[in-house]
N, C-alpha and C positions, 0 to 999 in steps of 0.2 A: 505494499499500499503506500502510495507516496503521499507524503504530508509534511508540511512546513508549518511551524507555530511563530504566532507573533504575540507578544504582549508589550505592555508599557504602562508607566506611571503606578509602579508598585509603591514607590516612595518608602521604602523600607527604613524603619527606625525601631530604636528599643522601645518608642513609646507604644506601638503596635506589635507586641511579639507573636500574637496569633497570625497575623498576616505574614510575619516572617518564617512562622511554622509552616504555614499552608504553602509558601513558595518552596522552602525546603523540599517538602513532600512532592510537590509538582516536579522539582528536578530529580528526585529518586524514582519516581513514577513515569508520569504522562511524558515527561520530555525525553526519557531514554527511547521511545519508540518513534520519534520523529526523523525526518531527514536532517533538519536543522531548527535551531531556535534563534529567534531575532528579538531583542528586547530594544524597543523604540524609545528609549530616553526615561529618564527618571527614575531608574532601577533604585536609587537610593533618595531618601529625603533631602540629605545634604551629603557633599562629598568634599572635604578639604584638601584633598591630594591623596596619592597614593600610599603614603605613609602613615595615614590615620590608623590609630591603634586600636580602634574601638572593637571589643572582643565580638560583637554581633556582625560586624563588618567582616572579620575574618573567618567566621563560620560560614556567611554566605560566599565568600571567596572560595573556600574550600570545597564547599558543595558544587560550585561552577567548575572548579577544576577536576572533580571526581566526574562530572559529566562529560567534560571535554576528553577527559582521559578514558572513555568508554569508546570515542570515536564519534560523538555527535558534535558537531560545529555548533557554536555558540557566538552571535554577532551581537555586539553591544553599540547602540548609537547613544552618543552623550546627549542628555536633554539639557533643559534649563536649570536643574538642580544639580546635576552631577557632571558638568561639562569638563570638570577638571581630571577626569579619569585619563590614565595615561599609560606609558610604554611598560611600567612596573606592574600595573594591573594585569595586562596581557600576558606578561611572562608568568605571573603568579597563577594565573587561572586557565590559560591556554584559550581564552575568549579572544576574538579579532574586533577592535574598533573600527566602525565603519562610519564615514563622514555623512552629514546631513545637508543636501538629500543623497540617496543613494538608489541608482537604479538596478532593477533585478529582473531576470528573466526567470520566471516562476513557472516551470512546467508547460513553457510556451506561450506564456503571457507575459508582456512587459508592463512590469509594476515599478512605481516610484514609491520608494519608503522614506519617511521624514519623521522627526519628532512632532512638529506641527506647529510650534511656536513663531517660526518665520511667516507662518500663513496670516498669523493675526495682526495686520499691519494697520488697523485702526487702531490699536493700542500704541500709540507713537511713543509714549513715554517708556513702554517696555522695550519697543525695538531699539531706541536710543541707547538703553542700559545695555541690552544685548551686545550692541556693535562694540561698546566701551570694554565689556569683561571678555569678550572672546578675542580682543587683540593679543598678539603673541607678545609684546613686551609686558601688557598687564599681566598676563599669566604668569610669566617668568619672574616678575617682581613679586607676586602674590606668593607663589610657591617657595621663594627665597626666605619667607617669614618663617619663623618658628611655628611648629605645628600648633602648639596651644593658640598662639595668636591668631593663626588661620581659623581654627574652630571657632573661637570667639567671635570672629568677624563674619563667619558664615551664619552664626546663630543670630547675630544682629541683623544680617542682610534678611534672613528668613522672617523675622519678627516683622521687619519693615515692610517686606513683600505682602505679608497677611494683611496688614493695615490698608495697604494701597489697594489690594484686590478687593477688600470689602467695600471700597469707596467708589469702584468702577462699576458702571453698567453692564449687565451680562452681555449683550450683544457686542460690547468692544473686546472682551476677551475671547470670543469665538472668531473662527477663521473669517477672511473677507473673500467672498465669492469671486470676485474679479481676480484676486492673487492666486487662488486654487486655480482656476483656468489658465492664468499666464504660466504659471509653472508647469501644469500638464503639457500645455504647449510646447513650452521651451524644451521639455524633455521627451516630446513625441509619446507620451503615455495616454492611456485613457482609463487606467486604474490606480489609484493612489490609496495608500495606507498610512495612517498617522495617530497619532496620540494627542497629549497634551490638554486638549479642551476638557476632558471628562466628561464628554457627552457623547457615549458611544452610539453608532447608527450605522447604517448603510444607505448613503445617499446616491441615487440613481439619477443622470440627468443627460441632457444632449450637449456635446460639445462640438461645435463646427460640423453640426449635421451626423455626428456619430454618438453611439451610446457610450456613457463614461460612468464610472462608478468611484465613489470616494468612501472608503471604510475607516471609520474612527473607532480606535480600541478604547476600552472601558479601562477605569482605574481598579485598584487594588484596596479601596478603601473598606468596604464591607465585605467583598468576596473577591474571587480571582476571576479575571476576563481574560479569556484566551481566544484568539482567531486560529482557526484550522484552515489550512489552504491546500487544496489538492490541485489535480488538472482542472482549470476552469471552474473551480467551485471554493466559495468562501463560507465558513460555518463559524458564527460566534458561540462560544461556550463560557458558561460561568462554573466556577469552583467554589462551592460554598463552605463557609467555615463551620465547623462543627461545634456543638456546644451553644451556650447563650452568649450573648454580647456581640461586639463589633471590632474590639480591640485585637 
């Protein structure tokens, strides 16, 4: 059976241990039976650098390494929360970092993979912030700081982001239709897969007279969301938490 799995926006953090446990179980079971696993951004809630010593992070990286050790390829696309993932993480886990966007020949269908934040062009403040922190010089200078300082700065930035997000209209934080169409045309695709917006769904529309599809991956806040892709077939799945509560 041909099957590739896509996930995004897990936002793994010690504050949600049961989501982390669900992901680890997914790596031990479901993910071992696929041709490849793609994580399209925000695997972690925060990422201050590959030398982050958090025990929970080490458990997650170890589980990814065990999966790739079985021969299952795992591809990680940095998101807006964990864009500082780098070569040391690749060496430790056997995962491969991929750029945003990444075109993919998926069983004969040309697909474009993105995290999704670059499609939200109406959120001008965020787009400007993204351009600043994705600059190579900014990244080098940030990673040169002591890990404790980086962790504190990341926590402060996360708190500031929560406050800013709460003050924005919902439509501003969703994708801009015109940008979706522009990017699909630029890459010559009619199928796009992304996350980021936390608004899972399958959007079918017409682009330049041809049928087009945009698939939005769900987050892992209250359950696991997985997209199973075969030859011309895309099936969203959910992985429920066991027991009570959402954490």
